[in-house]
C-alpha positions as CSV (number, residue, x, y, z in Angstrom):
1,M,-96.3,40.5,-28.2
2,D,-95.0,42.8,-30.5
3,N,-91.6,42.7,-28.9
4,E,-91.7,38.9,-28.9
5,L,-92.4,38.9,-32.6
6,K,-89.5,41.3,-33.2
7,E,-87.3,39.1,-31.3
8,A,-88.6,35.9,-33.0
9,L,-88.2,37.6,-36.3
10,S,-84.8,38.9,-35.4
11,A,-83.7,35.4,-34.3
12,L,-85.1,33.8,-37.5
13,L,-83.5,36.3,-39.7
14,K,-80.2,35.9,-37.9
15,A,-80.5,32.0,-38.2
16,E,-81.1,32.4,-41.9
17,F,-78.6,35.1,-42.7
18,V,-75.7,33.8,-40.6
19,P,-74.9,31.1,-43.0
20,V,-75.1,33.7,-46.0
21,F,-72.9,36.1,-44.1
22,K,-70.4,33.1,-43.4
23,E,-70.5,32.2,-47.3
24,L,-70.3,35.8,-48.2
25,G,-67.2,36.1,-45.8
26,S,-65.8,32.9,-47.6
27,I,-66.5,34.3,-50.9
28,N,-64.8,37.6,-49.9
29,D,-61.7,35.7,-48.7
30,Q,-61.6,33.8,-51.9
31,L,-61.9,37.0,-53.9
32,G,-59.1,38.4,-51.8
33,G,-56.9,35.4,-52.7
34,I,-58.0,35.9,-56.4
35,N,-57.0,39.6,-56.1
36,T,-53.6,38.7,-54.6
37,R,-53.0,36.2,-57.4
38,L,-54.1,38.8,-59.9
39,D,-51.7,41.3,-58.4
40,G,-48.8,38.8,-58.6
41,M,-49.9,38.2,-62.3
42,D,-49.9,42.0,-62.9
43,Q,-46.3,42.1,-61.6
44,R,-45.2,39.4,-63.6
45,F,-46.7,40.9,-66.7
46,D,-45.2,44.3,-65.9
47,G,-41.8,42.4,-65.8
48,M,-42.5,40.7,-69.1
49,D,-43.5,44.0,-70.6
50,Q,-40.2,45.6,-69.6
51,R,-38.4,42.6,-71.0
52,L,-40.3,43.0,-74.2
53,D,-39.6,46.6,-74.4
54,R,-35.6,45.8,-74.0
55,I,-36.0,43.2,-76.7
56,D,-37.8,45.7,-79.1
57,Q,-35.2,48.1,-78.4
58,R,-32.5,45.5,-79.2
59,L,-34.3,44.5,-82.3
60,D,-34.6,48.3,-83.3
61,G,-30.8,48.5,-83.0
62,M,-30.2,45.3,-84.9
63,D,-32.5,46.7,-87.6
64,Q,-30.5,50.0,-87.9
65,R,-27.3,47.8,-88.1
66,L,-28.8,45.7,-90.7
67,D,-29.7,48.9,-92.7
68,R,-26.0,50.3,-92.4
69,M,-24.9,46.7,-93.7
70,D,-27.3,47.0,-96.6
71,Q,-25.9,50.4,-97.4
72,R,-22.3,49.2,-97.2
73,L,-23.3,46.2,-99.5
74,D,-24.9,48.5,-102.1
75,R,-21.9,50.8,-102.1
76,L,-19.6,47.7,-102.5
77,E,-21.7,46.3,-105.3
78,L,-21.6,49.7,-107.1
79,E,-17.8,49.8,-106.4
80,Q,-17.5,46.3,-107.8
81,T,-19.4,47.3,-110.9
82,Q,-17.3,50.1,-111.4
83,I,-14.1,48.2,-110.9
84,K,-15.2,45.7,-113.5
85,Q,-15.8,48.3,-115.8
86,A,-12.3,49.9,-115.3
87,V,-10.8,46.3,-115.7
88,L,-12.7,45.8,-119.0
89,E,-11.5,49.3,-120.2
90,T,-8.0,48.6,-119.0
91,N,-8.0,45.2,-120.7
92,E,-9.1,46.8,-124.1
93,T,-6.3,49.5,-123.6
94,V,-3.7,46.7,-122.9
95,K,-4.8,44.8,-126.0
96,R,-4.6,48.0,-128.3
97,I,-1.1,48.6,-126.7
98,E,0.0,45.1,-127.5
99,L,-1.2,45.5,-131.0
100,V,0.7,48.7,-131.4
101,Q,3.9,47.1,-130.0
102,E,3.7,44.2,-132.3
103,Q,3.3,46.6,-135.2
104,Q,6.3,48.7,-134.0
105,H,8.1,45.6,-133.7
106,A,7.5,44.5,-137.1
107,I,8.5,48.1,-138.3
108,I,11.7,47.8,-136.1
109,E,12.6,44.5,-137.6
110,L,11.9,45.9,-141.2
111,L,14.1,49.0,-140.5
112,S,16.7,46.9,-138.9
113,A,16.8,44.6,-142.1
114,R,17.0,47.7,-144.3
115,S,19.7,49.2,-142.2
116,I,21.7,46.1,-142.6
117,E,21.1,46.0,-146.3
118,H,22.0,49.6,-146.6
119,E,25.2,49.1,-144.7
120,A,26.1,46.1,-147.0
121,K,25.6,48.4,-150.0
122,L,27.6,51.2,-148.6
123,K,30.5,48.8,-147.9
124,R,30.3,47.5,-151.6
125,I,30.3,51.0,-152.8
126,L,33.2,52.0,-150.6
């Protein structure tokens, strides 16, 4: 009887565990499918990471270019300020020269008039 009990117990256990094993097999298959999908997602994320790295590199390059442009703009602004200052100084110098020229012109006219007057006096004397 001991043998019969073992066989009965074994048959009972098989009958009870077969559906569990089938269900576990189904769950295992589903997990395999999920793992496959996760692997695919990992590959897609790796591709995205690579693309993001390239984008980061491009953005770094653009940042460097913008920094150089900012430096150039700063230099241009400084040069523009220097040019404005030079123009203002030149303008003041031109105004002073014009004033001196006007004064010289008045002196020349006065000297010219005196010269004509002296020539006239000399002609009368002679």
